[in-house]
N, C-alpha and C positions, 0 to 999 in steps of 0.2 A: 200229454207229455209227462213222462215220469221225472222224479226229482233228479236222478242221475244225469239225464240228458239236459235238463235245464241248467244244472250246475256246469256241465261241460260247455254249453253255449256261452254262459257268462264268463267263465275263465278263458275260453278260447278268444272271445272278443277282446278281453283285456290284453291277452298275450299278443294278439295281432296288432293292436294299437301300439303296444310297446315296441314290437319288432319294426313297425313302420318308422317310428321316430329313431330307433337305434340304427337302422340301416342307413338313414341319411347321415347320422353321425359317423358311422363306419366308413362311408364313402369319403368323408372329409378327413378322416384319420384312420387310414387302412392298416396301420401298424399297431393299433390298439387291440391287444389280444383279449382284454377284459370285455370290450363291447362284443367282439366276435363270439366269445365263449357264451355270453348271455343270449345272443341271438340264436346260436346253435341249440342251446339248452331248451329255449322256449319252443322252437320249431320241432325239436325232437319230442318234447312233451306232447304237443298237439298230435304229431304222427302216431305216437304210442297209444294215446287215448282213443284216436279214431279207429285204430286196429282193434282195441279192446271192445269198443261199442259197435263194431261191424259197420263202419262207414267207409267203404272201399274207395270211393271217388276222392274224398277228402284225404285219405291216407296216401293214395298214389301221388296227389299233388304235393303234399307236405314232404313225402319221401324224396321226390325229384328236387325240390328246393333244398332239402337237407343235404342231398348228395353234392350239389354245387357249393353249398357253404362249407361242406367238409373239405372240398378242394381249397377253399380259402384258408381253412385252418391248416392245411398241409403246405401252405406257402404260396398259393396261387394269388397273384395281384388282382385286387378288385377293380374292375373297370366300370365306367358309367353305364355301359350297355348291360353288363351282368347285374348290376344293382337294379337297373330299370326292369329287367326281366323278372327278378325276384319280387319287386314291388307289384308288378302286374299279377304275379302269382298270388300275392297276398290279397289283392283286390278280388281275384276270382274266389279265393277261400272265403272272403267276407260275404260275397254274393251267395255262395252255396250255404253258408251258415244262416244268412237271412231267410232263405227259402226253407231251410230245415226248421228254423224257429217258427215260421208261419204255418207250415204244413205238418210238422212232426216227423217227416221222413226225408231222407236224402234225395234231392231231385235227380232225375236222370239227365244224362248228357255226356259229352265227350270233352276231355281236356287234353287230347293227344297233341294239340298244337303247342301248348305250353310245356307239356312233359317232354316232348321231343326236342323243343328248343333248349330246355334246361339240360337235357342229356347231351345234346350236341355241344353245348358250351362247356360242360364239364369234361367230356371226352376230348374235345378239340384242344383244350388247354393241357389236358393230362398226357397227350401223346408226345409232346416235345420232350419232356424230361425222360420218357421211356426210351426214345430213339437215341438220345445223347448220353444215356446212362453207361458208365464204364462196366467192365466185367465184374461180377460180384466176387469179392474176396471171401476166402474161407475164414470164418471167424470162430474162435474157440468158444466164445460165449453165445448162447442161443439168443440173447437180446441184442439187437443191432443198433438200437438208439435209445436215448433216454426218454422217459415218459413225458409227454407234454402236460401242461397244467390242465387238470380235469380228467386225465386218463389214469387208469389203474391197470395193473397186471391181472391176468386171469386167475392167478393164485389168490389175489385179494378178493376178486369177485366170488370165487368158490367159497372162501372163508365167510364172506358176507352172507351168501345163501345159507350156509350151515348155521350161522349165528341167528338168522331170522326166525322168529317164532312161527310155528305152523299149527295145524289142527291137533297134531299129536307130537309133542317135542321128543318123545322117546324114540320115534322113528328116525330122528336125525341125531341121535346121541353118538353113533359111531359113523364116521364118514366112510362111504363106500370106496373100495380101493380102485375101481375102474376109472373114474374121472382123473385120477392123479397123472398118469402118463399123457392123457389128452391135454391137460392143463400145461404140462411142461413142454409138450411138443408143438402146441398150436402157435406160439409166437414165432418159433423158428420157421415153421411152414409158411406162415403169412409173410414174414420178413424176407425170405429167400425166394418167394414165388415169382414166376413170370406172369404174363397175362392169363394164360390158361389156368395156372394154379390159383390165381386170385379169384377167378370165377368159381372155381371149385370150393374155395373157402368162404364164399359169400354167405351161404346160409348160417355158418358159424358166426360170421360177423354180425348178422342181423340179430341172432340170439344174444350175442354179447351186448349189443346195444340195448336190448330189452332188459337184460340183466343189470346193465349199468344203471338204467333208469330206476329199477326197483331197489338197487342196493345203495342209492345215493344217500338216504338218511343215515344208514349205518356207517358209511365212509365218513360223513361229516362228524358223526359222533366220535369215531376213532381219531380223526385228525385234529379236531378242535376241542375235544374233551368237554369241559364245563361250558365253554362258549357255545358249543352245539346244543347243549341242554337248555341254555338260556334262550337260544333262538327258537327251539321247539316250544318252550314254555310261552314265549311271546306269540308264537303262531296260534297256540291254543286259546289265547286271550282275545282273538279277533273272531267275530261271527258275522254272518250276513243277515241283514234284517230287511224285510220287505219295505219298500218305500211307503206303501199305504199304511203300514203300522206306524211309521214315523210321523206321517201326516196326521193320523188320528191322535197320536200322543201330543203333537203340537197344538191341535185343536183343543184338546182337554186342558193343556197348560194355559192357552189363551182364555178359556172360560174361567180358569182358576184366577188369572190375573184380573179379569173383570170383577169376580166376586171379591177379591182382595181390595180392589179400588172402592167397591160399594161399602165394605166394612170400614175402610179408612174414612170414607165420607160420613158414615154414621158416627164414628168416633169423634170427628171434628165438631159435630153438632151437639154432642153430649159431654158433660163434664165428669161423668162417672169414670174414674181412672182404674177401677178394679180389673177391667179386661184389656186395658191398653198394653200392658206388658206382654201377655200372650199374643195379642194382635200384632205387636211389633215383631215378635218371634215368627209368627205366621208370615208376615210380610217378608222377612229376611229369607225364610225357607222357600217361599214362593219365588223370590228373586233368584236364589241359587238354583232352584229346579228349572226355572225359565232359562237361565244361562246354560245349564247342562243340556237341556233339550235342544237349545239353539246350536250347541256345539255338534250334536249328532247330525244336524242338517248342513253344517259348514263343510265345504270342500275346497281344496286348493285350486286357485285359478289356473294352475298348470294343467289341470284336467281339460280345460277348454282350449288350451294352447297346444295340446298334444299332437294334433294333426297339422299344425301350421308349418313345421319344418318340411314335411312332405309336400304341402301346398306350394311353399316357396321354391323347393327344388324343382317341381314340375313346371312352375311358372318361369323359372330361370332358363330351363331348357326350351320352353315354348316361345319365349320372347327373345331369346338370344342375349340375355343380360346376365352379368355376374352379380349375384345378390347374396349378401350375408344377413341372416336373421339373428338378432341378439334379443334374448328374453331375460328380463330382470324382475325378481319378485314373484317367481312361480309359486312360492309357498304361501302367498297371501290368500287368506280364506274368505269366502263369502257364501251366502245362502245357496243351496242347491237349486232352488227355483230361479234365483237371479242368474245363476251360472248357465242354466239351460237357455234362458232368454238371450244372453249376450254371445253365445257361441257363434251363431251365424253372422251377426253384425261384425264381430271381430274378423272372421274369415273374409268377409266381403271387403273390409277396409284394408286388410293386408294385401289382397289382390289388387285393389285400386292403387295402393302405394307402389306396388311392383310395376303395374302397367302405366299409370299416369304420372306417378311421382318421380320415379327414378329414370334418368336418361339412359340412352344406349351407351355401351362401352366407349365407342368412338367419341360421342358427345362429351362424356365425362373426362376423357383424356384431353380433349381440346379445351375444356374449361379449367384444366389444371387440377382436377379432382382425382382421387384414387379410382382405378378401373372398376373395382368392386363397390357396388352400392350397398348401403346398409339400411335395413328396416329394424327399428328398435321398439320392442314392446316392454313396457314397465308398468308395474302395479304396486300400489302402496296404500296404507290406511291414512286417512286425513280427515280428522274431525267428524267421526261417526259415519263416514262414507268411504267407498273404495274409489281411488282415482286410477284410471288406466290411460296410459299415453301410447299412441301409435305414431312414431316419428320416422321420417325418412330424410336422407341427406341429398335429395334430388333437386329439381329445378324450381320447386314451389308452384303455387297455383298461378295460372295465367289470368290475373285480375282484369286485364284489359279485355280479353276474350269473354270473361264472365259478364262484365258490364255490357258489352255489345249484345251478348246472347239474351241477357235479362230484358233489355229494351226490345229486341226483336220478338221475344215471346210475350211481350206485354205485361211482364211481371212488375215493372216500374217505369215511370217516365224518365226521359233522359235527364231532366233537371234534378229529379230526386236521386238518380244514380250518381250524378256528379257530386252531390253533397254527401254521399255516404262515405264512411270510413272503409278501409280495406277489409276489416273484420266483418263489417256488415255486408259488403259485397260478396265475401267468401261464402256466406250462409245461403246464397242462392243455389248452391249445388245440392241443397237438401230438398229442393222442389222436385216434384214428380216429373220424370221425363227430361230433366235438365242435364245436358251434356255438351261439352265443348270439343269433344274428340272429333278429329277430322275423319276417322273411319271407324266402323263398327268391327270389333274383333270378337273372338270367342271368349275373351276374358272380360271385356267391358266396352263401354262406348254407347250403350243403348239408353243411358239416362235412367236406368232402373236400378235401384239398390240403396242409394244414399238416403232417399226419402223413407224407405223401409227401415233402414238403420236408425234414423232419428225417431221414427214412430215407435219402434221396439224399445228403444232406450227410454223414451218419455213415458211409455206404458208402465214401466216399473219405477217411475218417479225419479229417473235420472236425467242428465242433461249432457249435451255434447258441444264442444267449442273447437274453434279452429285458430291456429296461429301459423302464418305462412310468411316466408321471406324469399324474395326472388333470388334464385341461384343457390340458396342454402337449404331449402327443403320446407316441409310442412309437418306440423304436429297437431294431431287430433287428441283432445283431452276429454275423456268420458268420466263423469262422476255419477256413481250409482249407490243406492243404499245397501248397507250390509245385509239387510233382510227385509222382506215385504210383510212379515207377520205382525211384529210389534215395533212401534216407533214412538219416539218422544215427540210430544206435540204441545203447542201453546193454545190454551183454551181462551177464546175471546167471545165478546158479544157484539153483534151488529143488529141494531133494531131490537126486535123481540126474541131473536134466536141466537143460540150459541153455535160456534164453529170451532174446528180444530185446525191449526196451522202447523205443518211439519216443522219442527224446530231446526232442522238442518238448513233450511233456507232463510232463517231469521238472523239478521245481523244485530239489530238493536231496537229499542222502543223509545219513542219520543212523545212527550206529553204536549198536546196542542190545545190552545184555547183562544180567546179573543185578545189576549195580551200580546207580549213580545213574540212568543213562538206561536205563530198562527199560519193557517193555510191561506195562500194568496192566489190570485188569478192573473196569469200573463197570457194575453191573446186568447182568453177564454179557457185556458187549461189550468187546472189546479196544481199548484206547486208548493213546496216547502223549502225555505232557505235553511239549509243545514250545513254549517261550517263552510260558509262562503260558496256553496254549490246549490243549484236548483234541482230538487228531487221531485219527479212527477208523482202525483198522488191519485189513487183511485179509491173511491169509497165502496166498501163491501155492500152496503145497502143500495148504493147506486148501481152496482153491477147486477144486483138482484131485482132492480126496478122498484125498490121500496122507497127511494127518495129521488127528487128531481135533480137533474144536473145543474151545477152552479151553486148548490147549497153547502158545499164543503167548507167554505170559509166561516159559515155560521155554526158549524158542528164542532163541539168540543169533545175531546176524547184522546185517543192514542194513535200514533202512526207507527205501524209495524214496518220497519225498514227491512226489505227482503232483497235478495240477489239471486238471479237465475243466470248462470253463465257469466257474461260480462255486463248484463243488464241489471241496473239497480232501480228500485221503485219503492213507493210507500203505500201500504194498505191502511186506510183510515177505518178504525173501529171505535165503538162506543166505550168498551170496557175490556180490561185484561184481567183474567182470573188467576191462573196458575199453570204450571206445566204438569203433564201427566203422561204416563206410558199408556198408549192406546192400542187396542187390537184392531187391525185394519180389516174391515169387512167389505166385500165387493159391492159396487153399486147395483141397484136393480136394473134389469134389462131396459125398462122403460125410461130410465134416467141416464143411461150411459152416454147419450148424445150430448149431454151438457158438459162443455170442456172445463168448467171451473172447478169441478169436484173430482177427487181421486177415489172416493169411497165413503164409508160411514163407520161409525163406532158407537159403542155404548159407554157412557161415562159412569162414574162411581155411584151417582144418584139414580141410575137407571135410564137417564135421558138418552135418546138417540140423536147424534149430531153428525153433520156432514163434515168431511175432511176437505179443506180447500187445497186445490192443486196449484202450487206456485207457477208451474209452467203454463197452465191455462190462464192465470191472471196476467202473466207476462205477455202472452199473446194478445189479450184484451188491451193491455196498455199500448202495445206496439201498433195495434190497429186503430188507435185513437178513440177508444170508448170514452164517453162522457165529455166529448168535445176536445179531447187531448190530441193536439196535432202532432205531437212528437214525444219522444222519450229519451231519457239519458242512457247512453251506451257507455259502459265502463271503458271501452276502447278509446273514446274521445278523452276521457279523464286521463287514461294512461298516456295518450299522445301528448297531452298538455304537460303531464309530469315529466315525460321524457325530454320535452323541449326545455323545460326549466327545472333543473334538479333542485332539490331542497337545500337550503343553506341554514346553518345554525347561527343565530344572531344574538348578541347581547343587547337588550333594550334598556335604556336609561333615560332619565329626565335631564335636560340640559338647557337652561335659559328660558324663563317665562313659562315654565311648565310644559314646554314642548317635548315630544318624544323623539329620541334619536336612537340609532342602532349602529353596530359595527360587527363585522364577522368575528365570531368567538374564536376562530382559529388564530387570529392575530393577537388575542389578549393573552398576557402571561399570568397576571394575577388580578384579583379584586381586593382592594384594601380599604379600610376605614381608619384614618389617622386622627390623632389629636391635633387640633388646630394650633395649639401652643407650640408644637414642634416645627411648624413651618418657619423657615428663615428667609430673609430677603437680602439679596446681594446684587447691586447694580440694577435695581428695579425688577429683578427676576425672582420668582418664588422657588425655593429649593427645600428639600428635606433630606436628612440623612437616612438612606435606605440601604440596609444590608452592607454597611461599611463604606458606602459611596454616596456622593451627592446626586440626587435625582431631581431634574427640573420638573416643575409643575406647570402645565399648560391648560387653561380653561377650554372646555369643549365648545363654548359659545361666548361671544363678547358680552352677553348679558349676565354671565356668571361671575360672581365676586367671591374670592376665596375667603372663607369665614375666619374671624379672629378668635373665636371661642367655640367650644363644643367639638364635634367630630366632622370630618370632611370625607366624602366618598371619592375614591380614586379608581381609575382603570389603568393598570400598569401594562405598558408595552416595553419589550426589551429586545435587544439584538446584541448577542455576545455579552460584553461587560457593560454596555450602555443600557439605560432604562429611562423611560419617560412616564410621568404620571399625568393622565388626562383627568382634569377636575370636572366632576359631574354633580348634579344636585341630588340624584337618588338612583340607585340601581333598582330596576323594575322587574325584569324577567329575562329568561332565556327562551327564545322561540325558534322552532324549526319550521321554516316556511319556504315556499317557492318564491324567490325574490323577483318581483316584476316591477322595475322602475317605471312608474307611470308618468311622472313629471320630472324632466331633467332640470338640474339646477345650474344657474349661471354664476354661482359662488364657488370659489375654489375649495372651500372647506366641506362642501356637500357634493355627493354624487347625484342625488336626486331624492324623490319622495316615493314611498310605496305604502301599501296597506298591510299592516301586520296585526293579527288578532283583532281585526275590525277597526284599527286606529290608523290615522295618517301618521307616518313616521318618516323622519329625515334619515337618510343613510349617509353617515359622515365619511369623508375621504381622509383616511389616516395619513396619506402621503402629504397632505397640507400641514399637519401638525408636527411631523417629525423634524423638519428644518427649524421650526420655532424652538425646539428643545436643543438641538445641536445643528449648528450651521452646516457642518460637514457630514451629517449623518448619511446622506445618500451619495457623498463623494469620498467615502472611505477607501474605495478602490481607485487605482490609477485610471485616469480617463482613457478610453480606448482610442488608439490612433488609426487602426486599420478599418474596423467595422464602424460604419457611421449610420446605416439605415437598417432598421429591423421591421419585419412584418409580424405583427401580433394578431393571431387568429384565435377568436373565442366567440362562441354563440351568445354568451352572456354579456350584456352591456355593462353590468356591474363589474365584472372582472376586467373588462377592457379599460373601463374608466379608473379602476383601482391600480392597474399595473402601468398604464401609460405614463402617469406623472413620475413614478419610480424610475422607469427606464429613461425618461427625458432628463431627470435629475442626475442620472449616472452618465449623461453625455451622449445619448443615442437619439437619432431621428427615428420617429415611430410612425409606421403606417398600419392601420387597423383593418381587419376584415371580420365579418360576422358569420361566415360559413366557408366551407372548403371551396365551393364554386367561386365565391367572391375572392378568395385568396389566390386561386389559380389565375383569375382575371388580373388581379393586382400584380402578380409576379410577371405576367406577360407584358403588362403595360409599363412597369417601372423597372428598368435594368439596374437601378442603383441599390435595390434590396440585396443585402449580402448575407443575411441570416434570417431564418424563420423560427418564431416561437409560437407553438400551436397547442391548443387544448386537444388531448387525444380522445376525449369522451363526448364529443359533440353528437347530437342526434342527427339522423340522416346519414350523410357522408361524414365519417369520423375523421379525426386527425390522422389515424393510420391510413385511411383511404386517400387523404390529401398527400401524404408523403409518398405513398405508392404511385400516385399519378405524377408526382414530381420526378421520381426516379425513372419513370418511363418516358419523360418528356425530353426536350432538347438538352444537349450537354450542359448548358449554363444552369438550368434549373436542376438537373439531376445531380450536380456537384455541390449545390448549396448546403451548408450545414443547417441542421435542424435541432431544436431543443423542444422536447415534449413536456407538457404540463399535465399532471394527472392527480386525481384525488387520492388514489391508493396505488403504490408501486408494487405490483405483484409479479410472480414468476412469469405469468403469461405475457404481461405487458413488457417485461424486460426482454423476453425471447422475441416478440414481434418487433420491438425496437431494434434489436440486434440484426434481425433479418432485413429490416428496411434501412439500416445504416443511420439510425438516429443517433446524434452525437451524445446526448445526455438526457436523462429523465429527472425532472424536478417536481417536487410537491407544489400544488397550486399556490399555497400561501407562503412558500419559502422564498421571500424576497431576496435575502442575502444569497441563498443558493443559486437563484436565477442569475444574479449579477456576477457571481463567481464563475458560473458555467459560461457566461458570455465572455468574461475576461479570459478564460482558458482558450476559447475559440479564437479570440483576438490574438493571444500569444502564439497560438499555433499558426495563424495566418502570417504573423510577423516572421516566425522562424522559417516558414516555407519561402517567403519573399527574400529572406536573407540567403 
């Protein structure tokens, strides 16, 4: 195959891929002349080149498609059938090009079916305007219409031909007189021709097309001037390089990096500094060269997405669904080798989202969703990796069906499945042959594909995760390395050997020994207590069979905390050396069956070490290696965190050295006053604070206000009033999940919790406020109409904090810990006249509660509601307005809540009047 034909195949393949995507865009936006002009130009270029190279079959097909698109350019509306016909033509062109590339000659065959269909469609749509055309008027000007964008007159074409350089420019110095009348008469003849005259003028039109293609650079130069010259210069700066050349260059750079690492290792061992400066320079140059070569291998991920609009269009027609494809981050770059591996998995996952994820149009409308479903592709850089998200707004995974299928296939016992989180259950779809589809279709349902997707992604050191919500959709998150050639790794020692751990999976390092931070055994499984959580531990020597199970507690060293997907675990090693950029070499064929290792590399001292595969270790942890019966899944952690949101607390000592805490949001200021400034009136301690008298209240009966020195105060204020809570010492500010483990029977305490590893009393600030001002909670007029309030909050802390405040304001309070409990209370107690609910509860939120109330019987639907929220954003306001929520109040705004209730009470009185 000669170079010219090879170049033609490459460019034609690129052109057809572009036309494929552009046609789908044109179908959605048929009035976009820019898209149509681009499609027409590309097909015209393919047709002209085929004619030049003597490829009649390709030329005939391209010409028929170009004719139909020419009708589009003349104003013919693009229909779905016509676009489908052109797409089928493009598929045929691609098949012929593939045969041409394989054999070097154009394959024999007939394309009359497509050509005749294209011609019939073009002629059929063109007949209507001819029959309805009025008699042609006699025009004085030979040009009957303005030139469309991209068209030029024959005069300009002639001038372009004459200006173009030839073998002998003197031959073209004087323009021949003969073409002049033809050039002036041709437009008139074509413009005023009937069907017969148009056929007669067809050869001239073909010649004009060819001339137009040849004269395009000259026209651009005339029309754009310097801009055209810049574009030409930019074009000359781009060259095509064989992939093998780039691979060889990358290999040489990798060897250079290894040599650089060896020189740096030698420099660390010797104190002679004479060659350290040039060595540092060599290191910088090597790094820059490595970065430059890596850029030559980088390609935008949009290249892998290019065929997806066509795939989604075809699936939309096949499945009878309306589907929109949204692509974000097309320009995100990653290694060419990685790109080739993920193309097929991405296509398969998009097909699955269209078939399994999105509901039918009727089902979406019945569920209150837009008729058109959306599949969203997003790619972005995140911490040295590429994150790709494939999300749909469909029905989500049927977790109940997955649980049932997993038990039926013997993948897990019923008891184990019942204990699994939703995210763990969702991962069953990655097992070979696993499918919950009721019927097998041409798109999916055979249970083949998702296991291959997971295998391909893990082969390149990536990982895949699932997040699904019933009725809202599913999101697949893929994390893959930027490149497979050179990665940053942590060099560790386990036993007598060194290993490399990819740094992208490492979260932190923890030193362990026989002291406070040590490895323990629970039910025979080694674990590490890390920040109040149990972290499963595997020993690297134990995985290799170099140490007996159960000896981890006696082993001192380091725990490398790693995370793969949502799973977090620790790898116990003896020693940690340093981080190093390593060149990844593939494993020997004889060792590739070992799942723990991803490859090997050569360190700076020349030693060959194995690269540990975090995915393989995670699988070993999950399977219970070394007696580990289970492992921590970050889904469980996230579920706990969702159930109990973190609260920022002020921790202080108050009475007999005990630790106490109060929500920081309630605190106005922290003060340290001179004890000499404390005054006593009527047995009460006061201090002049910012021009007013502020009462001082001890936080505990055991606290005595000092008579000399300084005294620590926690100041609470409401408008012009302020109270100073006397404490022994301000300790810390902690952000923790507040879990009241022991409820208190004292009114000054809500209960006790563990904060930073210490038992801490959580004080009830509502107890101390009336001690400072008898009427603090009675500042507003007592309500006369509203007497019973339903307070809904999943946190016992907030229920216990707000209940005394509401009772002090004169309300009867009924509490509920969830939306379901609140609905039950509303149905059981007809005296409830207003609902105060937290809007951000896990599970069924406060918004879900209000929506259920509005759909219920008239009494519940008409109840006023006040929403409590941590942050009042635009989305919350809009949803509150939609659900007719009377007011939104910040969670710690006690006075705002009382004021909102007073307004509702006033409104009720007005209506009654």
